[in-house]
C-alpha positions in Angstrom: 51.1 -7.2 -35.1 47.8 -6.6 -37.1 47.5 -3.4 -39.1 44.0 -3.1 -37.9 45.1 -3.8 -34.4 47.5 -1.2 -34.5 45.6 1.5 -35.3 42.9 0.7 -32.7 45.8 1.6 -30.3 47.3 4.7 -31.6 43.6 5.8 -31.9 42.7 5.0 -28.5 45.5 6.6 -27.1 44.9 9.5 -28.7 41.7 9.6 -27.2 42.8 8.8 -23.7 44.9 11.7 -24.2 42.9 13.9 -25.7 40.1 13.2 -22.4 41.0 16.1 -20.4 40.6 18.3 -22.5 36.7 17.7 -22.2 36.4 18.5 -18.7 36.2 21.2 -16.3 39.5 23.7 -15.8 41.3 22.9 -12.7 40.7 24.8 -9.5 43.8 27.1 -9.9 42.8 27.7 -13.6 41.9 31.5 -14.5 38.8 30.6 -16.3 37.4 28.8 -13.3 34.4 29.4 -12.2 34.1 32.8 -14.8 30.4 31.5 -16.5 29.1 30.9 -13.5 29.7 34.4 -12.5 28.3 35.8 -15.8 24.7 36.1 -16.6 23.3 33.3 -18.6 21.1 35.2 -20.9 20.8 32.0 -23.2 18.2 30.3 -20.7 16.5 33.2 -18.9 13.3 34.2 -21.7 13.6 37.4 -23.0 11.2 40.3 -21.5 9.5 42.4 -24.2 7.5 45.1 -23.5 5.7 46.9 -26.1 4.8 50.6 -25.8 1.6 51.6 -27.1 1.8 54.0 -30.2 1.1 57.5 -29.7 -2.2 58.6 -29.8 -3.2 61.3 -32.6 -6.3 63.2 -31.7 -8.4 64.2 -35.1 -10.7 67.1 -35.1 -13.9 66.2 -34.6 -15.8 66.2 -38.3 -18.0 69.8 -39.1 -21.2 68.1 -41.0 -22.6 71.0 -43.1 -26.1 71.1 -44.3 -27.0 71.0 -48.3 -27.9 74.6 -49.1 -32.0 74.5 -49.6 -33.2 73.6 -53.2 -35.7 76.5 -53.9 -37.8 76.0 -57.1 -39.2 79.3 -58.5 -41.8 78.7 -61.1 -40.4 80.1 -64.6 -42.6 83.6 -65.4 -46.0 83.2 -67.1 -46.8 85.6 -69.7 -50.8 85.7 -69.9 -52.2 86.8 -73.1 -55.7 88.7 -73.3 -58.0 86.5 -72.6 -60.1 85.5 -76.2 -63.5 86.9 -76.6 -66.6 84.7 -76.0 -70.2 85.5 -76.9 -72.9 84.7 -74.2 -76.3 84.0 -74.4 -79.6 83.6 -72.7 -82.5 81.8 -74.4 -85.6 81.2 -72.8 -87.2 77.6 -73.4 -89.7 77.9 -71.0 -91.7 79.4 -67.6 -88.7 77.9 -65.6 -86.5 76.8 -68.3 -83.9 78.6 -70.0 -80.4 77.6 -72.2 -77.5 79.5 -71.7 -74.0 79.2 -73.7 -71.2 80.1 -74.3 -68.9 80.4 -77.8 -65.4 82.1 -77.9 -64.7 83.7 -80.9 
């Protein structure tokens, strides 16, 4: 017998022996139907419920008007007036010249 044929025969026999291990368990086994009775979490989509955050009420803002600006004029001290010389010169019957000279 060829070595290749012998290796293939042994591999085939090993697969035939291992084939029942891949099948479902028999009806009298303890695990029979156990998976069907369990919830399938991997098959149903997850439902996510988002709870709204807490509502925090801040006090109403208070606005103040700026204080009024009052401009007080600076104190002014007046000096006594300078003396002025007033004059009146008649030039004609209805004509005259008036003047004022500061000294």
